[in-house]
BALOBA-1460 file (C-alpha; in Angstrom, 3 decimals):
// residues 269
<rec num="1" residu="m" x="-5.971" y="17.725" z="-7.367"/>
<rec num="2" residu="k" x="-4.829" y="19.008" z="-10.477"/>
<rec num="3" residu="n" x="-1.669" y="20.203" z="-9.595"/>
<rec num="4" residu="k" x="-0.426" y="16.684" z="-8.247"/>
<rec num="5" residu="i" x="2.067" y="14.850" z="-9.728"/>
<rec num="6" residu="a" x="1.900" y="11.456" z="-9.700"/>
<rec num="7" residu="l" x="5.506" y="8.789" z="-10.785"/>
<rec num="8" residu="v" x="3.832" y="4.758" z="-11.771"/>
<rec num="9" residu="t" x="6.600" y="2.499" z="-12.870"/>
<rec num="10" residu="g" x="5.477" y="-0.868" z="-14.855"/>
<rec num="11" residu="a" x="2.428" y="1.481" z="-16.663"/>
<rec num="12" residu="s" x="2.991" y="0.548" z="-19.961"/>
<rec num="13" residu="s" x="0.232" y="-2.637" z="-19.356"/>
<rec num="14" residu="g" x="-1.709" y="-4.443" z="-16.897"/>
<rec num="15" residu="i" x="-2.077" y="-2.958" z="-13.049"/>
<rec num="16" residu="g" x="0.406" y="-0.063" z="-13.695"/>
<rec num="17" residu="e" x="-1.495" y="1.499" z="-16.835"/>
<rec num="18" residu="s" x="-4.851" y="0.802" z="-15.296"/>
<rec num="19" residu="t" x="-3.359" y="3.056" z="-12.263"/>
<rec num="20" residu="a" x="-1.855" y="5.649" z="-14.560"/>
<rec num="21" residu="r" x="-5.449" y="6.430" z="-16.351"/>
<rec num="22" residu="h" x="-7.281" y="6.023" z="-12.753"/>
<rec num="23" residu="l" x="-5.075" y="8.845" z="-11.106"/>
<rec num="24" residu="a" x="-5.154" y="10.589" z="-14.806"/>
<rec num="25" residu="a" x="-8.532" y="10.676" z="-14.532"/>
<rec num="26" residu="a" x="-9.046" y="12.077" z="-11.141"/>
<rec num="27" residu="g" x="-6.541" y="15.042" z="-12.122"/>
<rec num="28" residu="y" x="-3.533" y="14.030" z="-11.536"/>
<rec num="29" residu="t" x="-0.809" y="14.875" z="-13.964"/>
<rec num="30" residu="v" x="0.844" y="11.310" z="-14.416"/>
<rec num="31" residu="y" x="3.800" y="9.910" z="-15.316"/>
<rec num="32" residu="g" x="4.131" y="6.526" z="-16.372"/>
<rec num="33" residu="t" x="7.126" y="4.534" z="-16.984"/>
<rec num="34" residu="s" x="8.599" y="1.276" z="-18.191"/>
<rec num="35" residu="r" x="11.748" y="-0.108" z="-18.866"/>
<rec num="36" residu="r" x="11.156" y="0.155" z="-22.720"/>
<rec num="37" residu="g" x="9.321" y="3.448" z="-22.832"/>
<rec num="38" residu="a" x="6.385" y="4.573" z="-25.383"/>
<rec num="39" residu="q" x="4.352" y="7.497" z="-26.684"/>
<rec num="40" residu="a" x="1.847" y="8.587" z="-24.321"/>
<rec num="41" residu="g" x="-0.381" y="8.445" z="-27.584"/>
<rec num="42" residu="q" x="-4.493" y="8.026" z="-26.136"/>
<rec num="43" residu="r" x="-3.052" y="6.975" z="-22.817"/>
<rec num="44" residu="g" x="-4.189" y="9.765" z="-21.296"/>
<rec num="45" residu="f" x="-0.556" y="10.384" z="-19.290"/>
<rec num="46" residu="n" x="3.146" y="10.756" z="-19.819"/>
<rec num="47" residu="m" x="5.349" y="7.562" z="-20.661"/>
<rec num="48" residu="l" x="9.260" y="7.791" z="-19.480"/>
<rec num="49" residu="a" x="12.126" y="5.146" z="-19.808"/>
<rec num="50" residu="l" x="12.832" y="4.117" z="-16.616"/>
<rec num="51" residu="d" x="14.589" y="0.594" z="-15.607"/>
<rec num="52" residu="v" x="14.166" y="0.279" z="-11.838"/>
<rec num="53" residu="t" x="17.297" y="-2.317" z="-11.851"/>
<rec num="54" residu="s" x="19.465" y="0.867" z="-12.943"/>
<rec num="55" residu="d" x="20.221" y="3.843" z="-10.775"/>
<rec num="56" residu="a" x="21.112" y="6.162" z="-13.327"/>
<rec num="57" residu="s" x="18.072" y="5.307" z="-14.844"/>
<rec num="58" residu="v" x="16.087" y="6.048" z="-11.973"/>
<rec num="59" residu="e" x="17.606" y="9.337" z="-11.307"/>
<rec num="60" residu="a" x="17.402" y="10.403" z="-14.987"/>
<rec num="61" residu="a" x="13.806" y="9.633" z="-14.789"/>
<rec num="62" residu="v" x="13.105" y="11.374" z="-11.216"/>
<rec num="63" residu="a" x="15.393" y="14.293" z="-12.486"/>
<rec num="64" residu="t" x="12.877" y="14.607" z="-15.638"/>
<rec num="65" residu="v" x="9.303" y="14.773" z="-13.984"/>
<rec num="66" residu="m" x="11.256" y="17.507" z="-11.432"/>
<rec num="67" residu="r" x="12.424" y="19.589" z="-14.274"/>
<rec num="68" residu="r" x="9.223" y="19.909" z="-15.875"/>
<rec num="69" residu="e" x="6.945" y="19.227" z="-12.871"/>
<rec num="70" residu="g" x="9.366" y="21.019" z="-10.193"/>
<rec num="71" residu="r" x="7.792" y="18.409" z="-6.952"/>
<rec num="72" residu="i" x="6.616" y="14.867" z="-7.024"/>
<rec num="73" residu="d" x="3.387" y="13.883" z="-5.181"/>
<rec num="74" residu="l" x="2.747" y="10.275" z="-5.277"/>
<rec num="75" residu="l" x="4.961" y="7.595" z="-5.917"/>
<rec num="76" residu="v" x="3.494" y="3.973" z="-7.298"/>
<rec num="77" residu="n" x="5.926" y="1.363" z="-7.088"/>
<rec num="78" residu="n" x="4.662" y="-1.007" z="-9.200"/>
<rec num="79" residu="a" x="7.098" y="-2.749" z="-11.544"/>
<rec num="80" residu="g" x="7.572" y="-6.166" z="-10.813"/>
<rec num="81" residu="f" x="7.575" y="-9.726" z="-12.291"/>
<rec num="82" residu="g" x="7.762" y="-13.848" z="-11.107"/>
<rec num="83" residu="v" x="9.062" y="-16.776" z="-12.347"/>
<rec num="84" residu="a" x="6.965" y="-19.679" z="-13.301"/>
<rec num="85" residu="p" x="5.685" y="-22.049" z="-10.806"/>
<rec num="86" residu="a" x="8.848" y="-23.702" z="-9.793"/>
<rec num="87" residu="g" x="10.396" y="-25.331" z="-6.621"/>
<rec num="88" residu="a" x="12.406" y="-22.644" z="-4.590"/>
<rec num="89" residu="e" x="16.041" y="-24.668" z="-5.439"/>
<rec num="90" residu="e" x="15.029" y="-24.788" z="-9.255"/>
<rec num="91" residu="s" x="16.305" y="-21.007" z="-9.491"/>
<rec num="92" residu="s" x="19.848" y="-20.250" z="-9.332"/>
<rec num="93" residu="i" x="21.529" y="-17.743" z="-6.816"/>
<rec num="94" residu="e" x="21.756" y="-15.450" z="-9.829"/>
<rec num="95" residu="q" x="18.104" y="-15.737" z="-11.073"/>
<rec num="96" residu="a" x="16.838" y="-14.803" z="-7.414"/>
<rec num="97" residu="q" x="19.044" y="-11.921" z="-7.299"/>
<rec num="98" residu="s" x="17.664" y="-10.812" z="-10.371"/>
<rec num="99" residu="i" x="13.925" y="-11.445" z="-8.677"/>
<rec num="100" residu="f" x="15.020" y="-8.804" z="-5.962"/>
<rec num="101" residu="d" x="16.327" y="-6.582" z="-8.129"/>
<rec num="102" residu="t" x="13.529" y="-5.522" z="-9.568"/>
<rec num="103" residu="n" x="11.089" y="-6.908" z="-6.890"/>
<rec num="104" residu="f" x="12.487" y="-5.054" z="-4.041"/>
<rec num="105" residu="f" x="15.762" y="-2.912" z="-4.690"/>
<rec num="106" residu="g" x="13.756" y="-1.595" z="-7.310"/>
<rec num="107" residu="v" x="11.134" y="-0.004" z="-4.618"/>
<rec num="108" residu="i" x="13.783" y="0.806" z="-2.721"/>
<rec num="109" residu="r" x="15.723" y="2.454" z="-6.011"/>
<rec num="110" residu="m" x="12.818" y="4.477" z="-6.447"/>
<rec num="111" residu="t" x="12.063" y="5.657" z="-3.019"/>
<rec num="112" residu="r" x="15.651" y="6.779" z="-2.172"/>
<rec num="113" residu="a" x="15.313" y="8.781" z="-5.495"/>
<rec num="114" residu="v" x="11.755" y="10.757" z="-4.523"/>
<rec num="115" residu="l" x="12.422" y="10.841" z="-1.133"/>
<rec num="116" residu="p" x="14.400" y="14.180" z="-0.836"/>
<rec num="117" residu="y" x="12.192" y="16.037" z="-3.204"/>
<rec num="118" residu="m" x="9.095" y="14.533" z="-0.886"/>
<rec num="119" residu="r" x="11.150" y="16.112" z="2.633"/>
<rec num="120" residu="a" x="11.862" y="19.342" z="1.241"/>
<rec num="121" residu="q" x="8.059" y="20.059" z="-0.124"/>
<rec num="122" residu="g" x="6.901" y="18.553" z="3.262"/>
<rec num="123" residu="s" x="4.983" y="15.867" z="1.944"/>
<rec num="124" residu="g" x="4.346" y="12.662" z="-0.321"/>
<rec num="125" residu="r" x="3.138" y="9.483" z="-1.040"/>
<rec num="126" residu="i" x="4.930" y="6.160" z="-1.546"/>
<rec num="127" residu="i" x="2.581" y="3.384" z="-2.444"/>
<rec num="128" residu="n" x="3.810" y="0.186" z="-2.973"/>
<rec num="129" residu="i" x="1.901" y="-2.393" z="-5.306"/>
<rec num="130" residu="g" x="2.206" y="-5.742" z="-2.873"/>
<rec num="131" residu="s" x="0.347" y="-8.580" z="-2.919"/>
<rec num="132" residu="v" x="-1.166" y="-11.527" z="-0.635"/>
<rec num="133" residu="l" x="1.671" y="-13.500" z="-0.821"/>
<rec num="134" residu="g" x="3.410" y="-10.647" z="1.116"/>
<rec num="135" residu="f" x="1.389" y="-12.180" z="4.357"/>
<rec num="136" residu="l" x="0.664" y="-15.490" z="2.841"/>
<rec num="137" residu="p" x="3.132" y="-18.764" z="1.688"/>
<rec num="138" residu="m" x="2.844" y="-19.561" z="-2.009"/>
<rec num="139" residu="p" x="4.175" y="-23.138" z="-2.532"/>
<rec num="140" residu="y" x="5.880" y="-23.447" z="-5.641"/>
<rec num="141" residu="g" x="6.384" y="-19.559" z="-5.595"/>
<rec num="142" residu="a" x="9.000" y="-19.035" z="-2.935"/>
<rec num="143" residu="l" x="10.970" y="-16.229" z="-4.670"/>
<rec num="144" residu="y" x="8.349" y="-13.953" z="-5.620"/>
<rec num="145" residu="a" x="6.679" y="-14.248" z="-2.280"/>
<rec num="146" residu="a" x="9.960" y="-13.636" z="-0.699"/>
<rec num="147" residu="s" x="10.310" y="-10.458" z="-2.603"/>
<rec num="148" residu="k" x="6.844" y="-9.564" z="-1.399"/>
<rec num="149" residu="h" x="7.141" y="-9.869" z="2.083"/>
<rec num="150" residu="a" x="10.332" y="-8.143" z="1.849"/>
<rec num="151" residu="i" x="7.988" y="-5.052" z="0.902"/>
<rec num="152" residu="e" x="5.505" y="-5.230" z="3.608"/>
<rec num="153" residu="g" x="8.289" y="-5.009" z="6.077"/>
<rec num="154" residu="y" x="10.283" y="-2.348" z="4.238"/>
<rec num="155" residu="s" x="7.070" y="-0.459" z="4.030"/>
<rec num="156" residu="e" x="5.853" y="-0.585" z="7.628"/>
<rec num="157" residu="s" x="9.464" y="0.487" z="8.778"/>
<rec num="158" residu="l" x="9.539" y="3.327" z="6.085"/>
<rec num="159" residu="d" x="6.189" y="4.703" z="7.032"/>
<rec num="160" residu="h" x="7.106" y="5.186" z="10.395"/>
<rec num="161" residu="e" x="10.372" y="6.818" z="9.825"/>
<rec num="162" residu="l" x="8.353" y="9.237" z="7.446"/>
<rec num="163" residu="r" x="5.234" y="10.659" z="9.193"/>
<rec num="164" residu="n" x="7.612" y="13.410" z="10.491"/>
<rec num="165" residu="w" x="7.963" y="15.371" z="6.850"/>
<rec num="166" residu="g" x="3.886" y="14.451" z="6.207"/>
<rec num="167" residu="i" x="4.883" y="11.218" z="4.022"/>
<rec num="168" residu="r" x="3.222" y="8.369" z="4.305"/>
<rec num="169" residu="t" x="3.681" y="4.862" z="2.782"/>
<rec num="170" residu="v" x="1.240" y="2.304" z="1.749"/>
<rec num="171" residu="v" x="1.183" y="-1.539" z="0.575"/>
<rec num="172" residu="i" x="-1.730" y="-2.553" z="-1.985"/>
<rec num="173" residu="e" x="-2.186" y="-6.194" z="-1.347"/>
<rec num="174" residu="p" x="-4.119" y="-7.637" z="-4.381"/>
<rec num="175" residu="a" x="-4.913" y="-11.347" z="-5.116"/>
<rec num="176" residu="y" x="-4.770" y="-13.136" z="-8.470"/>
<rec num="177" residu="t" x="-5.444" y="-10.237" z="-11.412"/>
<rec num="178" residu="k" x="-6.158" y="-10.888" z="-14.564"/>
<rec num="179" residu="t" x="-3.189" y="-8.886" z="-16.281"/>
<rec num="180" residu="p" x="-0.143" y="-10.134" z="-18.887"/>
<rec num="181" residu="f" x="2.027" y="-10.993" z="-15.683"/>
<rec num="182" residu="d" x="1.820" y="-13.953" z="-16.068"/>
<rec num="183" residu="a" x="2.634" y="-14.407" z="-19.554"/>
<rec num="184" residu="n" x="5.741" y="-12.730" z="-18.657"/>
<rec num="185" residu="f" x="7.127" y="-15.147" z="-16.183"/>
<rec num="186" residu="l" x="10.631" y="-16.195" z="-16.288"/>
<rec num="187" residu="e" x="11.157" y="-20.163" z="-16.500"/>
<rec num="188" residu="p" x="13.296" y="-21.301" z="-13.974"/>
<rec num="189" residu="d" x="16.936" y="-21.621" z="-14.975"/>
<rec num="190" residu="a" x="17.640" y="-24.741" z="-13.086"/>
<rec num="191" residu="k" x="15.409" y="-27.382" z="-13.469"/>
<rec num="192" residu="l" x="14.784" y="-30.530" z="-11.656"/>
<rec num="193" residu="e" x="12.531" y="-33.428" z="-12.794"/>
<rec num="194" residu="a" x="11.437" y="-34.003" z="-9.081"/>
<rec num="195" residu="y" x="9.726" y="-30.992" z="-9.264"/>
<rec num="196" residu="r" x="7.841" y="-31.561" z="-13.086"/>
<rec num="197" residu="e" x="4.471" y="-33.417" z="-12.506"/>
<rec num="198" residu="v" x="3.761" y="-30.763" z="-9.517"/>
<rec num="199" residu="c" x="4.497" y="-27.931" z="-10.802"/>
<rec num="200" residu="a" x="2.620" y="-28.488" z="-13.818"/>
<rec num="201" residu="a" x="-0.151" y="-29.363" z="-11.987"/>
<rec num="202" residu="v" x="-0.024" y="-25.566" z="-9.471"/>
<rec num="203" residu="n" x="0.631" y="-24.201" z="-13.136"/>
<rec num="204" residu="k" x="-2.621" y="-25.785" z="-14.265"/>
<rec num="205" residu="r" x="-4.254" y="-24.603" z="-11.229"/>
<rec num="206" residu="v" x="-3.085" y="-21.265" z="-11.216"/>
<rec num="207" residu="q" x="-4.304" y="-20.701" z="-14.671"/>
<rec num="208" residu="e" x="-7.735" y="-21.695" z="-13.378"/>
<rec num="209" residu="v" x="-7.967" y="-19.146" z="-11.080"/>
<rec num="210" residu="m" x="-6.530" y="-16.547" z="-13.610"/>
<rec num="211" residu="a" x="-9.058" y="-17.209" z="-15.605"/>
<rec num="212" residu="g" x="-11.680" y="-15.356" z="-13.616"/>
<rec num="213" residu="a" x="-9.761" y="-13.497" z="-11.795"/>
<rec num="214" residu="e" x="-10.759" y="-9.624" z="-11.316"/>
<rec num="215" residu="g" x="-9.594" y="-7.403" z="-13.720"/>
<rec num="216" residu="p" x="-6.661" y="-4.482" z="-12.881"/>
<rec num="217" residu="e" x="-8.825" y="-1.439" z="-12.377"/>
<rec num="218" residu="v" x="-10.210" y="-3.148" z="-9.087"/>
<rec num="219" residu="v" x="-6.761" y="-2.387" z="-7.947"/>
<rec num="220" residu="a" x="-6.154" y="0.805" z="-9.318"/>
<rec num="221" residu="e" x="-8.998" y="1.974" z="-7.717"/>
<rec num="222" residu="v" x="-7.973" y="1.147" z="-4.124"/>
<rec num="223" residu="v" x="-4.354" y="2.197" z="-5.082"/>
<rec num="224" residu="l" x="-6.483" y="5.853" z="-5.858"/>
<rec num="225" residu="k" x="-8.248" y="5.536" z="-2.523"/>
<rec num="226" residu="a" x="-5.208" y="5.414" z="-0.747"/>
<rec num="227" residu="a" x="-3.554" y="7.912" z="-2.490"/>
<rec num="228" residu="e" x="-6.288" y="10.310" z="-1.480"/>
<rec num="229" residu="a" x="-7.078" y="9.308" z="2.081"/>
<rec num="230" residu="p" x="-6.404" y="11.928" z="4.205"/>
<rec num="231" residu="i" x="-4.896" y="9.676" z="6.492"/>
<rec num="232" residu="p" x="-4.253" y="6.326" z="5.233"/>
<rec num="233" residu="k" x="-3.968" y="2.584" z="6.310"/>
<rec num="234" residu="l" x="-0.904" y="1.170" z="6.112"/>
<rec num="235" residu="r" x="-2.266" y="-1.874" z="4.138"/>
<rec num="236" residu="y" x="-5.485" y="-2.094" z="1.402"/>
<rec num="237" residu="t" x="-6.341" y="-5.397" z="0.504"/>
<rec num="238" residu="a" x="-7.835" y="-5.061" z="-3.120"/>
<rec num="239" residu="g" x="-10.877" y="-7.639" z="-4.598"/>
<rec num="240" residu="k" x="-12.771" y="-9.871" z="-2.974"/>
<rec num="241" residu="v" x="-10.533" y="-12.815" z="-2.506"/>
<rec num="242" residu="a" x="-7.472" y="-10.703" z="-1.040"/>
<rec num="243" residu="g" x="-10.067" y="-9.686" z="1.462"/>
<rec num="244" residu="r" x="-11.059" y="-12.823" z="1.977"/>
<rec num="245" residu="l" x="-7.228" y="-14.336" z="2.565"/>
<rec num="246" residu="r" x="-6.548" y="-11.260" z="4.870"/>
<rec num="247" residu="l" x="-9.269" y="-11.905" z="7.282"/>
<rec num="248" residu="l" x="-8.121" y="-15.880" z="6.867"/>
<rec num="249" residu="r" x="-5.000" y="-15.169" z="7.902"/>
<rec num="250" residu="t" x="-5.291" y="-12.457" z="10.830"/>
<rec num="251" residu="f" x="-8.302" y="-15.192" z="12.491"/>
<rec num="252" residu="a" x="-7.675" y="-18.722" z="11.021"/>
<rec num="253" residu="p" x="-6.093" y="-21.116" z="12.897"/>
<rec num="254" residu="a" x="-2.357" y="-21.851" z="11.237"/>
<rec num="255" residu="g" x="-3.797" y="-25.377" z="10.859"/>
<rec num="256" residu="l" x="-6.301" y="-24.607" z="8.796"/>
<rec num="257" residu="l" x="-4.970" y="-22.079" z="6.821"/>
<rec num="258" residu="d" x="-2.250" y="-24.737" z="6.029"/>
<rec num="259" residu="s" x="-4.650" y="-27.207" z="5.028"/>
<rec num="260" residu="g" x="-6.330" y="-24.626" z="3.025"/>
<rec num="261" residu="v" x="-3.527" y="-23.501" z="0.976"/>
<rec num="262" residu="r" x="-2.467" y="-26.732" z="-0.124"/>
<rec num="263" residu="k" x="-5.840" y="-27.950" z="-0.598"/>
<rec num="264" residu="d" x="-6.396" y="-24.290" z="-3.507"/>
<rec num="265" residu="l" x="-3.429" y="-25.917" z="-5.309"/>
<rec num="266" residu="r" x="-4.432" y="-29.341" z="-4.863"/>
<rec num="267" residu="l" x="-1.126" y="-30.200" z="-3.399"/>
<rec num="268" residu="a" x="-1.341" y="-33.689" z="-1.261"/>
<rec num="269" residu="s" x="-2.082" y="-33.154" z="2.633"/>
């Protein structure tokens, strides 16, 4: 494990930072990234500047790791952001494109940048940080949920394509996780008075749940498990709530699940 090289996007805080720390403690040489870059300091892993919305930035960061280490064994696509609870029509097309450019096309850029090296070395693992919102609806979170649904489909197709080269793709599906993520929500850029009251109520409920949510280390532990599994599963839930939601999505009648989502967010039936 000491010779394995990991690249983790969005590693300046939250799930990304915790994942980078767990991988480093397990013996990986870890390169974390953030848009602004940062000093490694006492993090225990290297930090690089990388903007996943920029082809040039992605290529430069991957080239730096290859120049220093000569290989990349593990890519963890974690960088992403969301919009504060809002109606789907309260975000402009430009804002919707911005969300997808980071949350989904950022995953594609990173994957395309590392795959030539992984194919050449005949091994590799790509772990995409998805969400339970990749398989469940989230009223007033449609664009973020859509970007996570896209990751699910992309990852499953990619996993089939890459097995002949010894490369596997995995999706990690956390539920609410106590990180600074919600502090960095974008405000919708096309607000409508019609949604003001209900979105305020949903936001209040989200904050209540976040206050008791599991920490990012729960997700990081699952990432490490998926990274080290000889034959990984395509999907891993992370945390108790995520596990329960996956079971409900799989086995509960559609009507019951629909009612449960609305009840949890305290929406009118």
